[in-house]
DODOBA-5780 format. One line per 3 residues: number of its first residue (from 1); for each residue x, y, z of N, C-alpha, C. Coordinates in nm, 2 decimals, m for minus. Layout:
% DODOBA-5780
NUM = X,Y,Z,X,Y,Z,X,Y,Z | ...
% end
This chain:
% DODOBA-5780
1 = 6.93,6.26,m4.53,6.81,6.30,m4.45,6.69,6.24,m4.52 | 6.60,6.18,m4.43,6.48,6.12,m4.49,6.38,6.22,m4.54 | 6.31,6.18,m4.65,6.22,6.27,m4.71,6.10,6.29,m4.62
4 = 6.06,6.19,m4.54,5.94,6.21,m4.46,5.96,6.32,m4.36 | 6.09,6.36,m4.33,6.11,6.47,m4.24,6.05,6.60,m4.29 | 6.05,6.62,m4.42,6.00,6.74,m4.48,5.85,6.74,m4.50
7 = 5.78,6.63,m4.46,5.63,6.64,m4.45,5.59,6.73,m4.34 | 5.67,6.75,m4.25,5.64,6.84,m4.13,5.64,6.99,m4.18 | 5.54,7.06,m4.16,5.54,7.21,m4.21,5.65,7.29,m4.14
10 = 5.68,7.25,m4.01,5.78,7.33,m3.94,5.92,7.31,m4.00 | 5.94,7.18,m4.05,6.07,7.15,m4.11,6.08,7.23,m4.24 | 5.97,7.24,m4.32,5.97,7.31,m4.45,6.00,7.46,m4.42
13 = 5.93,7.51,m4.32,5.95,7.66,m4.29,6.09,7.69,m4.24 | 6.14,7.59,m4.16,6.28,7.61,m4.11,6.38,7.61,m4.22 | 6.36,7.51,m4.31,6.45,7.50,m4.43,6.45,7.63,m4.51
16 = 6.33,7.68,m4.54,6.32,7.79,m4.63,6.38,7.92,m4.56 | 6.35,7.93,m4.43,6.41,8.04,m4.36,6.56,8.04,m4.36 | 6.62,7.92,m4.33,6.76,7.91,m4.33,6.82,7.93,m4.47
19 = 6.76,7.89,m4.57,6.80,7.91,m4.71,6.80,8.06,m4.74 | 6.70,8.13,m4.69,6.69,8.28,m4.71,6.80,8.35,m4.64 | 6.83,8.30,m4.51,6.94,8.37,m4.44,7.08,8.34,m4.51
22 = 7.09,8.22,m4.56,7.21,8.18,m4.64,7.23,8.27,m4.76 | 7.12,8.28,m4.83,7.12,8.37,m4.95,7.15,8.51,m4.92 | 7.09,8.56,m4.81,7.12,8.70,m4.76,7.26,8.72,m4.73
25 = 7.32,8.62,m4.66,7.46,8.63,m4.63,7.55,8.63,m4.75 | 7.52,8.55,m4.85,7.59,8.55,m4.97,7.59,8.68,m5.05 | 7.47,8.74,m5.05,7.45,8.87,m5.11,7.53,8.98,m5.04
28 = 7.53,8.98,m4.91,7.60,9.08,m4.84,7.75,9.06,m4.86 | 7.79,8.93,m4.86,7.94,8.91,m4.88,7.98,8.95,m5.02 | 7.89,8.93,m5.12,7.92,8.96,m5.26,7.92,9.11,m5.29
31 = 7.82,9.18,m5.22,7.81,9.32,m5.25,7.91,9.41,m5.17 | 7.95,9.35,m5.06,8.04,9.43,m4.97,8.18,9.37,m4.97 | 8.28,9.46,m4.99,8.42,9.41,m4.98,8.45,9.38,m4.84
34 = 8.54,9.28,m4.82,8.58,9.24,m4.68,8.62,9.36,m4.59 | 8.69,9.46,m4.66,8.74,9.57,m4.59,8.63,9.66,m4.54 | 8.53,9.68,m4.62,8.42,9.77,m4.59,8.31,9.70,m4.51
37 = 8.31,9.56,m4.49,8.21,9.49,m4.42,8.22,9.53,m4.27 | 8.11,9.57,m4.21,8.11,9.61,m4.07,8.16,9.49,m3.99 | 8.24,9.51,m3.88,8.29,9.40,m3.80,8.18,9.32,m3.73
40 = 8.07,9.38,m3.70,7.97,9.31,m3.63,7.86,9.25,m3.73 | 7.88,9.26,m3.86,7.78,9.21,m3.95,7.76,9.06,m3.94 | 7.87,8.99,m3.95,7.87,8.84,m3.95,7.82,8.79,m3.81
43 = 7.87,8.84,m3.70,7.81,8.80,m3.57,7.66,8.83,m3.56 | 7.62,8.94,m3.62,7.47,8.97,m3.61,7.39,8.87,m3.69 | 7.45,8.83,m3.81,7.38,8.73,m3.89,7.38,8.59,m3.81
46 = 7.49,8.56,m3.74,7.49,8.44,m3.67,7.39,8.44,m3.55 | 7.38,8.56,m3.49,7.28,8.57,m3.38,7.14,8.56,m3.44 | 7.11,8.62,m3.55,6.98,8.61,m3.62,6.95,8.47,m3.65
49 = 7.05,8.40,m3.70,7.03,8.26,m3.74,6.99,8.17,m3.61 | 7.07,8.20,m3.50,7.04,8.12,m3.38,6.90,8.16,m3.32 | 6.87,8.29,m3.32,6.74,8.32,m3.27,6.62,8.26,m3.36
52 = 6.64,8.26,m3.49,6.53,8.21,m3.57,6.52,8.06,m3.55 | 6.63,7.99,m3.53,6.63,7.85,m3.50,6.55,7.82,m3.37 | 6.58,7.89,m3.26,6.51,7.87,m3.14,6.37,7.92,m3.14
55 = 6.34,8.02,m3.23,6.20,8.06,m3.24,6.11,7.96,m3.30 | 6.17,7.89,m3.40,6.09,7.78,m3.47,6.08,7.66,m3.37 | 6.19,7.63,m3.30,6.18,7.52,m3.20,6.08,7.56,m3.09
58 = 6.08,7.69,m3.04,5.98,7.73,m2.94,5.84,7.71,m2.99 | 5.81,7.74,m3.11,5.68,7.72,m3.17,5.64,7.58,m3.17 | 5.73,7.49,m3.20,5.70,7.34,m3.20,5.67,7.30,m3.06
61 = 5.75,7.34,m2.96,5.72,7.29,m2.82,5.60,7.36,m2.77 | 5.56,7.48,m2.81,5.43,7.54,m2.77,5.32,7.45,m2.82 | 5.32,7.40,m2.94,5.22,7.31,m2.99,5.21,7.18,m2.91
64 = 5.33,7.13,m2.88,5.33,7.01,m2.80,5.27,7.03,m2.66 | 5.30,7.15,m2.60,5.25,7.18,m2.47,5.10,7.20,m2.48 | 5.05,7.26,m2.59,4.90,7.27,m2.60,4.84,7.14,m2.62
67 = 4.90,7.05,m2.69,4.85,6.91,m2.71,4.84,6.84,m2.58 | 4.95,6.85,m2.50,4.95,6.79,m2.37,4.84,6.85,m2.28 | 4.82,6.98,m2.28,4.71,7.04,m2.21,4.57,6.99,m2.25
70 = 4.55,6.97,m2.38,4.43,6.92,m2.43,4.40,6.78,m2.38 | 4.51,6.70,m2.38,4.49,6.56,m2.34,4.46,6.56,m2.19 | 4.52,6.64,m2.11,4.49,6.65,m1.97,4.35,6.69,m1.94
73 = 4.30,6.79,m2.02,4.16,6.83,m2.01,4.06,6.71,m2.04 | 4.10,6.64,m2.15,4.02,6.52,m2.19,4.01,6.42,m2.08 | 4.13,6.39,m2.02,4.13,6.28,m1.92,4.07,6.32,m1.79
76 = 4.08,6.44,m1.75,4.03,6.48,m1.62,3.90,6.56,m1.62 | 3.88,6.63,m1.73,3.76,6.72,m1.73,3.66,6.67,m1.84 | 3.69,6.56,m1.91,3.60,6.51,m2.02,3.58,6.61,m2.13
79 = 3.68,6.70,m2.15,3.67,6.80,m2.26,3.72,6.74,m2.39 | 3.64,6.72,m2.49,3.70,6.65,m2.62,3.81,6.74,m2.68 | 3.90,6.67,m2.74,4.01,6.73,m2.81,3.97,6.77,m2.96
82 = 4.00,6.89,m3.00,3.97,6.93,m3.13,4.10,6.91,m3.22 | 4.10,6.79,m3.27,4.22,6.75,m3.35,4.23,6.82,m3.48 | 4.12,6.88,m3.53,4.12,6.94,m3.66,4.21,7.06,m3.67
85 = 4.25,7.12,m3.55,4.34,7.24,m3.55,4.48,7.20,m3.58 | 4.51,7.07,m3.57,4.65,7.02,m3.59,4.66,6.99,m3.74 | 4.77,7.03,m3.80,4.79,7.02,m3.95,4.87,6.89,m3.98
88 = 4.92,6.88,m4.10,4.99,6.76,m4.14,5.13,6.77,m4.08 | 5.20,6.65,m4.08,5.33,6.64,m4.03,5.35,6.54,m3.92 | 5.46,6.54,m3.85,5.49,6.45,m3.74,5.39,6.47,m3.63
91 = 5.35,6.60,m3.60,5.26,6.62,m3.50,5.12,6.56,m3.53 | 5.09,6.56,m3.65,4.96,6.50,m3.69,4.96,6.35,m3.67 | 5.07,6.29,m3.70,5.09,6.14,m3.67,5.08,6.12,m3.52
94 = 5.14,6.20,m3.44,5.13,6.19,m3.29,4.99,6.21,m3.24 | 4.92,6.31,m3.29,4.79,6.34,m3.24,4.69,6.23,m3.29 | 4.72,6.17,m3.41,4.64,6.06,m3.45,4.64,5.94,m3.36
97 = 4.77,5.91,m3.32,4.79,5.80,m3.22,4.73,5.83,m3.09 | 4.74,5.96,m3.05,4.69,6.00,m2.92,4.53,6.00,m2.92 | 4.48,6.03,m3.04,4.33,6.03,m3.05,4.28,5.89,m3.03
100 = 4.35,5.79,m3.09,4.31,5.65,m3.07,4.32,5.61,m2.93 | 4.43,5.65,m2.86,4.45,5.62,m2.72,4.34,5.68,m2.63 | 4.31,5.81,m2.65,4.22,5.87,m2.57,4.08,5.82,m2.59
103 = 4.05,5.78,m2.72,3.92,5.72,m2.75,3.90,5.59,m2.68 | 4.01,5.51,m2.68,4.01,5.38,m2.61,3.99,5.40,m2.46 | 4.06,5.49,m2.41,4.05,5.52,m2.26,3.91,5.56,m2.23
106 = 3.85,5.65,m2.31,3.71,5.69,m2.29,3.61,5.58,m2.30 | 3.63,5.49,m2.39,3.54,5.37,m2.41,3.56,5.28,m2.28 | 3.68,5.26,m2.24,3.71,5.18,m2.12,3.64,5.24,m2.00
109 = 3.65,5.37,m1.98,3.59,5.43,m1.87,3.44,5.42,m1.87 | 3.38,5.43,m1.99,3.23,5.41,m2.00,3.20,5.26,m1.97 | 3.28,5.17,m2.02,3.25,5.03,m1.99,3.26,5.00,m1.84
112 = 3.36,5.05,m1.78,3.38,5.03,m1.63,3.26,5.09,m1.56 | 3.21,5.21,m1.60,3.09,5.27,m1.53,2.97,5.18,m1.55 | 2.95,5.13,m1.67,2.84,5.04,m1.70,2.85,4.91,m1.62
115 = 2.98,4.85,m1.61,3.00,4.73,m1.53,2.96,4.76,m1.38 | 3.00,4.87,m1.33,2.97,4.90,m1.19,2.82,4.91,m1.17 | 2.75,4.98,m1.26,2.61,4.99,m1.25,2.54,4.86,m1.26
118 = 2.59,4.77,m1.35,2.54,4.64,m1.37,2.56,4.55,m1.24 | 2.68,4.57,m1.19,2.71,4.49,m1.06,2.62,4.54,m0.95 | 2.60,4.67,m0.94,2.51,4.72,m0.83,2.37,4.67,m0.85
121 = 2.32,4.68,m0.97,2.18,4.63,m1.00,2.17,4.48,m0.97 | 2.28,4.40,m1.01,2.28,4.26,m0.99,2.28,4.22,m0.85 | 2.36,4.29,m0.77,2.36,4.27,m0.63,2.23,4.30,m0.56
124 = 2.16,4.40,m0.60,2.03,4.44,m0.55,1.93,4.33,m0.59 | 1.94,4.28,m0.71,1.84,4.18,m0.75,1.87,4.04,m0.68 | 2.00,4.01,m0.66,2.04,3.89,m0.60,1.99,3.89,m0.45
127 = 2.02,4.00,m0.38,1.98,4.01,m0.24,1.83,4.00,m0.23 | 1.75,4.06,m0.32,1.61,4.05,m0.32,1.56,3.91,m0.34 | 1.62,3.84,m0.44,1.58,3.71,m0.47,1.61,3.61,m0.36
130 = 1.72,3.63,m0.29,1.75,3.54,m0.18,1.68,3.57,m0.05 | 1.65,3.70,m0.03,1.59,3.75,0.09,1.45,3.69,0.10 | 1.37,3.68,m0.01,1.23,3.64,0.00,1.22,3.49,0.05
133 = 1.30,3.39,m0.01,1.28,3.26,0.04,1.34,3.24,0.18 | 1.45,3.32,0.21,1.50,3.32,0.35,1.40,3.37,0.45 | 1.33,3.47,0.42,1.22,3.52,0.51,1.11,3.42,0.53
136 = 1.07,3.36,0.42,0.97,3.25,0.43,1.02,3.13,0.51 | 1.15,3.10,0.49,1.21,2.99,0.57,1.21,3.02,0.72 | 1.25,3.14,0.76,1.25,3.18,0.90,1.11,3.17,0.96
139 = 1.01,3.21,0.88,0.87,3.21,0.93,0.83,3.06,0.95 | 0.86,2.98,0.86,0.82,2.83,0.87,0.89,2.77,0.99 | 1.02,2.81,1.01,1.09,2.75,1.13,1.03,2.80,1.26
142 = 0.98,2.92,1.26,0.92,2.97,1.39,0.79,2.89,1.41 | 0.72,2.86,1.30,0.59,2.78,1.32,0.62,2.64,1.36 | 0.73,2.58,1.31,0.77,2.44,1.34,0.81,2.43,1.49
145 = 0.85,2.54,1.55,0.90,2.54,1.69,0.78,2.52,1.78 | 0.66,2.54,1.74,0.54,2.52,1.82,0.52,2.37,1.85 | 0.53,2.33,1.98,0.51,2.19,2.01,0.37,2.14,1.99
148 = 0.27,2.23,1.99,0.13,2.19,1.97,0.09,2.19,1.83 | 0.18,2.20,1.73,0.15,2.20,1.59,0.10,2.06,1.55 | m0.01,2.05,1.48,m0.06,1.92,1.43,0.03,1.85,1.34
151 = 0.04,1.72,1.34,0.14,1.65,1.25,0.11,1.68,1.10 | m0.01,1.69,1.06,m0.04,1.71,0.92,0.02,1.85,0.88 | m0.01,1.95,0.97,0.04,2.08,0.94,0.19,2.09,0.94
154 = 0.26,2.01,1.03,0.40,2.01,1.04,0.46,1.94,0.91 | 0.40,1.84,0.86,0.45,1.77,0.74,0.44,1.87,0.62 | 0.33,1.94,0.61,0.32,2.04,0.50,0.42,2.15,0.51
157 = 0.44,2.20,0.63,0.54,2.30,0.65,0.68,2.25,0.61 | 0.71,2.13,0.65,0.84,2.07,0.62,0.86,2.06,0.46 | 0.76,2.02,0.39,0.76,2.02,0.25,0.79,2.16,0.19
160 = 0.72,2.26,0.24,0.74,2.39,0.19,0.88,2.44,0.22 | 0.93,2.40,0.34,1.07,2.44,0.38,1.17,2.38,0.28 | 1.15,2.25,0.25,1.24,2.18,0.16,1.24,2.25,0.02
163 = 1.12,2.29,m0.03,1.11,2.35,m0.15,1.19,2.49,m0.15 | 1.17,2.56,m0.04,1.24,2.69,m0.03,1.39,2.67,m0.03 | 1.44,2.57,0.04,1.58,2.55,0.05,1.64,2.50,m0.09
166 = 1.56,2.42,m0.16,1.60,2.38,m0.29,1.61,2.50,m0.38 | 1.51,2.59,m0.37,1.51,2.71,m0.45,1.63,2.80,m0.43 | 1.67,2.82,m0.30,1.78,2.89,m0.26,1.91,2.83,m0.32
169 = 1.92,2.70,m0.31,2.04,2.62,m0.36,2.05,2.64,m0.51 | 1.94,2.63,m0.58,1.94,2.64,m0.73,1.98,2.79,m0.76 | 1.92,2.88,m0.69,1.95,3.02,m0.72,2.09,3.06,m0.70
172 = 2.15,3.01,m0.59,2.29,3.04,m0.57,2.38,2.98,m0.67 | 2.35,2.85,m0.70,2.43,2.78,m0.80,2.42,2.85,m0.94 | 2.30,2.89,m0.98,2.28,2.96,m1.11,2.36,3.09,m1.11
175 = 2.35,3.16,m1.00,2.42,3.29,m1.00,2.57,3.27,m1.00 | 2.62,3.17,m0.94,2.77,3.14,m0.95,2.81,3.11,m1.09 | 2.72,3.03,m1.16,2.75,3.00,m1.30,2.75,3.12,m1.39
178 = 2.66,3.21,m1.36,2.65,3.33,m1.44,2.77,3.42,m1.41 | 2.82,3.42,m1.29,2.94,3.50,m1.25,3.06,3.45,m1.32 | 3.07,3.31,m1.33,3.18,3.25,m1.40,3.18,3.29,m1.55
181 = 3.06,3.30,m1.61,3.05,3.34,m1.75,3.09,3.48,m1.77 | 3.05,3.57,m1.67,3.08,3.71,m1.68,3.23,3.73,m1.67 | 3.29,3.66,m1.57,3.43,3.68,m1.55,3.52,3.61,m1.65
184 = 3.46,3.52,m1.73,3.54,3.45,m1.83,3.63,3.34,m1.77 | 3.59,3.29,m1.65,3.66,3.18,m1.59,3.60,3.04,m1.61 | 3.48,3.04,m1.68,3.42,2.91,m1.71,3.49,2.85,m1.83
187 = 3.55,2.73,m1.80,3.63,2.66,m1.90,3.54,2.56,m1.97 | 3.49,2.60,m2.09,3.40,2.52,m2.17,3.49,2.43,m2.26 | 3.45,2.31,m2.27,3.53,2.21,m2.35,3.48,2.23,m2.50
190 = 3.56,2.18,m2.59,3.53,2.18,m2.73,3.54,2.04,m2.79 | 3.45,1.96,m2.75,3.45,1.82,m2.78,3.31,1.78,m2.85 | 3.31,1.67,m2.93,3.18,1.63,m2.99,3.07,1.60,m2.88
193 = 2.95,1.66,m2.90,2.84,1.64,m2.81,2.73,1.58,m2.89 | 2.69,1.46,m2.85,2.58,1.39,m2.91,2.45,1.45,m2.86 | 2.36,1.49,m2.95,2.24,1.56,m2.92,2.14,1.47,m2.84
196 = 2.13,1.34,m2.88,2.04,1.25,m2.80,2.08,1.23,m2.66 | 2.21,1.22,m2.64,2.27,1.22,m2.50,2.24,1.35,m2.42 | 2.25,1.46,m2.49,2.23,1.59,m2.43,2.08,1.60,m2.39
199 = 1.99,1.56,m2.47,1.85,1.57,m2.44,1.82,1.48,m2.32 | 1.87,1.36,m2.32,1.85,1.26,m2.21,1.90,1.31,m2.08 | 2.02,1.37,m2.08,2.07,1.42,m1.95,1.99,1.54,m1.90
202 = 1.95,1.63,m1.99,1.87,1.75,m1.95,1.73,1.71,m1.90 | 1.68,1.60,m1.95,1.54,1.56,m1.91,1.54,1.48,m1.78 | 1.65,1.42,m1.74,1.65,1.34,m1.62,1.60,1.41,m1.50
205 = 1.65,1.53,m1.47,1.60,1.60,m1.34,1.46,1.64,m1.34 | 1.40,1.64,m1.46,1.26,1.68,m1.48,1.16,1.57,m1.49 | 1.21,1.44,m1.49,1.12,1.33,m1.51,1.01,1.32,m1.40
208 = 1.05,1.33,m1.28,0.95,1.32,m1.17,0.85,1.44,m1.17 | 0.90,1.57,m1.18,0.81,1.68,m1.19,0.71,1.67,m1.30 | 0.76,1.63,m1.42,0.67,1.61,m1.54,0.57,1.50,m1.52
211 = 0.62,1.39,m1.45,0.53,1.28,m1.43,0.42,1.32,m1.33 | 0.45,1.40,m1.23,0.35,1.45,m1.14,0.25,1.54,m1.21 | 0.29,1.61,m1.31,0.20,1.70,m1.39,0.14,1.62,m1.51
214 = 0.17,1.50,m1.52,0.12,1.42,m1.63,0.16,1.47,m1.77 | 0.28,1.53,m1.77,0.33,1.58,m1.90,0.42,1.48,m1.96 | 0.43,1.49,m2.09,0.52,1.39,m2.17,0.62,1.47,m2.25
217 = 0.73,1.40,m2.28,0.84,1.46,m2.37,0.85,1.37,m2.49 | 0.83,1.44,m2.61,0.84,1.36,m2.73,0.97,1.42,m2.81 | 1.06,1.32,m2.84,1.18,1.36,m2.91,1.18,1.31,m3.05
220 = 1.21,1.39,m3.15,1.21,1.36,m3.29,1.34,1.39,m3.35 | 1.41,1.28,m3.39,1.54,1.30,m3.45,1.53,1.30,m3.61 | 1.55,1.41,m3.67,1.55,1.42,m3.81,1.68,1.39,m3.88
223 = 1.79,1.39,m3.80,1.92,1.34,m3.84,1.98,1.25,m3.74 | 2.02,1.13,m3.79,2.07,1.03,m3.70,2.21,1.06,m3.66 | 2.24,1.04,m3.53,2.37,1.07,m3.47,2.41,1.22,m3.49
226 = 2.31,1.31,m3.47,2.34,1.45,m3.48,2.43,1.49,m3.36 | 2.53,1.58,m3.39,2.62,1.63,m3.28,2.67,1.77,m3.32 | 2.74,1.82,m3.22,2.81,1.95,m3.24,2.93,1.96,m3.15
229 = 3.02,2.05,m3.17,3.13,2.07,m3.09,3.10,2.17,m2.97 | 3.11,2.12,m2.85,3.08,2.21,m2.74,3.11,2.14,m2.61 | 3.05,2.18,m2.50,3.07,2.13,m2.37,2.94,2.06,m2.32
232 = 2.94,1.93,m2.29,2.82,1.85,m2.26,2.76,1.90,m2.13 | 2.84,1.92,m2.03,2.79,1.96,m1.90,2.72,2.10,m1.90 | 2.78,2.20,m1.96,2.72,2.33,m1.97,2.61,2.33,m2.06
235 = 2.61,2.26,m2.17,2.50,2.25,m2.27,2.38,2.19,m2.20 | 2.40,2.09,m2.12,2.30,2.02,m2.04,2.23,2.12,m1.95 | 2.30,2.21,m1.89,2.25,2.31,m1.80,2.16,2.41,m1.88
238 = 2.20,2.44,m2.00,2.12,2.53,m2.09,1.99,2.47,m2.13 | 2.00,2.34,m2.18,1.88,2.27,m2.23,1.78,2.25,m2.11 | 1.84,2.21,m1.99,1.76,2.19,m1.87,1.68,2.31,m1.84
241 = 1.74,2.43,m1.84,1.67,2.55,m1.81,1.55,2.58,m1.91 | 1.58,2.55,m2.03,1.47,2.57,m2.14,1.36,2.47,m2.12 | 1.39,2.35,m2.09,1.29,2.25,m2.07,1.21,2.28,m1.94
244 = 1.28,2.33,m1.84,1.21,2.36,m1.72,1.11,2.48,m1.74 | 1.15,2.57,m1.82,1.06,2.69,m1.85,0.94,2.64,m1.93 | 0.96,2.54,m2.02,0.85,2.49,m2.09,0.76,2.41,m2.00
247 = 0.81,2.33,m1.91,0.73,2.25,m1.82,0.65,2.34,m1.73 | 0.70,2.45,m1.68,0.63,2.54,m1.59,0.51,2.61,m1.66 | 0.52,2.62,m1.79,0.42,2.70,m1.87,0.33,2.60,m1.95
250 = 0.35,2.47,m1.93,0.27,2.37,m2.00,0.16,2.32,m1.91 | 0.03,2.32,m1.95,m0.07,2.27,m1.86,m0.06,2.12,m1.83 | m0.12,2.07,m1.72,m0.12,1.92,m1.70,m0.17,1.85,m1.82
253 = m0.10,1.73,m1.84,m0.13,1.64,m1.95,m0.08,1.70,m2.08 | 0.00,1.80,m2.07,0.05,1.87,m2.19,0.17,1.79,m2.25 | 0.23,1.84,m2.36,0.34,1.77,m2.43,0.44,1.87,m2.46
256 = 0.57,1.83,m2.44,0.69,1.91,m2.48,0.76,1.83,m2.59 | 0.78,1.90,m2.70,0.84,1.83,m2.82,0.98,1.88,m2.84 | 1.07,1.79,m2.87,1.21,1.83,m2.90,1.24,1.77,m3.04
259 = 1.28,1.85,m3.13,1.32,1.81,m3.27,1.46,1.86,m3.29 | 1.55,1.77,m3.35,1.68,1.81,m3.37,1.73,1.76,m3.51 | 1.82,1.83,m3.57,1.88,1.79,m3.70,2.02,1.85,m3.71
262 = 2.09,1.80,m3.81,2.23,1.85,m3.83,2.25,1.86,m3.98 | 2.31,1.97,m4.02,2.35,1.99,m4.16,2.49,2.04,m4.17 | 2.54,2.08,m4.29,2.68,2.12,m4.30,2.71,2.25,m4.24
265 = 2.60,2.33,m4.20,2.63,2.46,m4.15,2.61,2.46,m4.00 | 2.51,2.40,m3.94,2.48,2.40,m3.80,2.40,2.28,m3.76 | 2.40,2.26,m3.62,2.31,2.16,m3.56,2.20,2.24,m3.49
268 = 2.08,2.20,m3.52,1.96,2.27,m3.47,1.88,2.19,m3.37 | 1.84,2.25,m3.26,1.75,2.19,m3.16,1.63,2.28,m3.14 | 1.51,2.22,m3.16,1.39,2.30,m3.15,1.31,2.24,m3.03
271 = 1.28,2.32,m2.94,1.20,2.28,m2.82,1.07,2.36,m2.82 | 0.95,2.28,m2.82,0.82,2.34,m2.83,0.73,2.29,m2.72 | 0.63,2.37,m2.68,0.53,2.33,m2.58,0.40,2.37,m2.63
274 = 0.29,2.32,m2.57,0.16,2.37,m2.60,0.09,2.44,m2.49 | 0.18,2.53,m2.42,0.13,2.61,m2.31,0.07,2.74,m2.35 | 0.09,2.84,m2.26,0.03,2.97,m2.28,0.12,3.06,m2.38
277 = 0.24,3.02,m2.40,0.32,3.11,m2.49,0.37,3.23,m2.42 | 0.42,3.33,m2.50,0.48,3.45,m2.45,0.39,3.57,m2.48 | 0.38,3.67,m2.39,0.32,3.79,m2.43,0.41,3.87,m2.52
280 = 0.35,3.95,m2.61,0.42,4.02,m2.71,0.52,4.12,m2.65 | 0.48,4.18,m2.53,0.56,4.27,m2.47,0.68,4.21,m2.40 | 0.67,4.08,m2.37,0.78,4.00,m2.30,0.89,3.95,m2.40
283 = 0.85,3.93,m2.52,0.95,3.87,m2.62,1.08,3.94,m2.63 | 1.09,4.07,m2.63,1.22,4.14,m2.64,1.30,4.13,m2.52 | 1.24,4.09,m2.40,1.31,4.09,m2.27,1.33,3.95,m2.21
286 = 1.30,3.85,m2.29,1.30,3.71,m2.23,1.43,3.67,m2.17 | 1.54,3.71,m2.24,1.67,3.67,m2.20,1.75,3.77,m2.11 | 1.68,3.87,m2.06,1.74,3.96,m1.97,1.74,3.90,m1.83
289 = 1.84,3.93,m1.75,1.85,3.88,m1.62,1.74,3.93,m1.53 | 1.69,3.85,m1.45,1.58,3.88,m1.35,1.46,3.94,m1.41 | 1.44,3.92,m1.54,1.31,3.96,m1.60,1.21,3.85,m1.59
292 = 1.09,3.89,m1.54,0.98,3.79,m1.52,0.87,3.84,m1.61 | 0.83,3.76,m1.70,0.72,3.79,m1.79,0.58,3.79,m1.72 | 0.48,3.83,m1.79,0.34,3.84,m1.74,0.29,3.70,m1.70
295 = 0.34,3.60,m1.78,0.29,3.46,m1.76,0.38,3.38,m1.67 | 0.48,3.44,m1.61,0.58,3.37,m1.53,0.51,3.31,m1.40 | 0.56,3.20,m1.36,0.51,3.14,m1.24,0.56,3.21,m1.12
298 = 0.50,3.19,m1.00,0.54,3.25,m0.88,0.68,3.21,m0.83 | 0.73,3.10,m0.87,0.86,3.05,m0.83,0.97,3.10,m0.92 | 0.93,3.16,m1.03,1.03,3.20,m1.13,1.12,3.32,m1.08
301 = 1.25,3.32,m1.10,1.34,3.43,m1.06,1.39,3.50,m1.18 | 1.37,3.45,m1.30,1.41,3.52,m1.43,1.56,3.51,m1.46 | 1.63,3.40,m1.43,1.77,3.39,m1.47,1.79,3.26,m1.55
304 = 1.70,3.17,m1.56,1.72,3.05,m1.63,1.74,3.07,m1.78 | 1.66,3.14,m1.84,1.68,3.17,m1.99,1.80,3.25,m2.01 | 1.83,3.35,m1.92,1.95,3.43,m1.94,2.07,3.35,m1.93
307 = 2.08,3.25,m1.84,2.19,3.17,m1.83,2.20,3.07,m1.95 | 2.09,3.03,m2.00,2.09,2.94,m2.11,2.15,3.01,m2.24 | 2.11,3.13,m2.26,2.16,3.20,m2.38,2.31,3.23,m2.36
310 = 2.35,3.26,m2.24,2.50,3.29,m2.22,2.58,3.16,m2.25 | 2.53,3.04,m2.21,2.60,2.92,m2.23,2.61,2.89,m2.38 | 2.49,2.90,m2.45,2.49,2.87,m2.59,2.57,2.97,m2.67
313 = 2.57,3.10,m2.63,2.65,3.20,m2.71,2.80,3.17,m2.69 | 2.84,3.12,m2.58,2.98,3.09,m2.55,3.03,2.97,m2.64 | 2.93,2.90,m2.70,2.97,2.78,m2.78,2.93,2.81,m2.93
316 = 2.94,2.93,m2.97,2.92,2.97,m3.11,2.78,2.93,m3.15 | 2.68,2.96,m3.06,2.54,2.92,m3.09,2.45,3.04,m3.07 | 2.32,3.02,m3.11,2.22,3.12,m3.10,2.10,3.06,m3.04
319 = 2.02,3.14,m2.96,1.90,3.10,m2.90,1.79,3.20,m2.93 | 1.68,3.15,m2.99,1.57,3.23,m3.03,1.44,3.18,m2.97 | 1.36,3.27,m2.92,1.23,3.24,m2.86,1.11,3.31,m2.94
322 = 1.01,3.23,m2.96,0.89,3.29,m3.03,0.77,3.21,m3.00 | 0.65,3.26,m3.04,0.53,3.19,m3.02,0.49,3.10,m3.14 | 0.44,2.98,m3.11,0.40,2.89,m3.21,0.26,2.94,m3.27
325 = 0.24,2.91,m3.40,0.12,2.94,m3.46,0.00,2.87,m3.40 | 0.03,2.75,m3.35,m0.08,2.67,m3.29,m0.10,2.70,m3.14 | m0.01,2.79,m3.09,m0.02,2.82,m2.95,0.10,2.76,m2.87
328 = 0.15,2.82,m2.78,0.26,2.77,m2.70,0.39,2.84,m2.74 | 0.50,2.80,m2.67,0.63,2.86,m2.69,0.72,2.77,m2.78 | 0.81,2.84,m2.85,0.91,2.77,m2.93,1.05,2.83,m2.92
331 = 1.14,2.74,m2.88,1.28,2.78,m2.87,1.36,2.71,m2.98 | 1.44,2.79,m3.05,1.52,2.74,m3.16,1.67,2.77,m3.12 | 1.75,2.66,m3.11,1.89,2.66,m3.08,1.97,2.62,m3.20
334 = 2.07,2.69,m3.23,2.16,2.65,m3.34,2.30,2.66,m3.30 | 2.38,2.55,m3.31,2.52,2.55,m3.29,2.59,2.54,m3.42 | 2.66,2.65,m3.46,2.72,2.66,m3.59,2.85,2.58,m3.59
337 = 2.88,2.53,m3.71,3.01,2.46,m3.73,3.13,2.55,m3.71
% end
């Protein structure tokens, strides 16, 4: 018989009780001659032995039934289990494992409730963000249907319609990318990414808008051939969103500076502008979805920086935003080795 069996208090009590009955039987047999021993004495002792065995077993199953009832209350009525009333032994090992299981189930239930609420909020925000440009597009289309509309006015409305459609296209694409990140279906590569190539690709879509604003991009490489392990396409999307944010908040003829370096611990990319910077109240919420700061432009939907941080975090990186001492915004990106 294994020694751990006697760690159970019920086993100890059962053993002591049976030893007592055994000793009692020996005493009766020794004190009483077989001829004078009542004929029903030994059967009575056997019945007493059997009853005591089932009484101990009944107590054990009563505790198991109570534990099952407590678990049922926790799962269906959210009543916490008071595990302190269970003592040492095999039942304590069982209740310990059950406590871990019930705690895990409770955490999963809370996570599912939070996910449902987040999904509902996200759907409401998405519908709101898409409804606004769609409403404006329908209004422009109704105006364009007027045959007496002057050519100059028609050309201007067509430009506005093109901008609205581009905004809807970008919004839907960004939301799909965020959904992939949330669902864990985005397959990010783990290959060497050259930082100079990354900056060049991210700047290409913004060359014309920055040129129209008379803005310049200055790149400073403190480490030659700096690189990190990640996904070039997704990283380009993240840097593009940060550069776009800087462009929208930088005045005409302003300058956006990108500085990068590599050391034995991480690869760092710093993006700065000389714009308006961030309001102190906005800093803790910059990377929240659909959050628009006080200095946000009218075209902002508040998902660019959130998507950028998600992409960078998926590649063992960090993204930090702060105000420059000289004025303007500063984004610090670190990809750790």
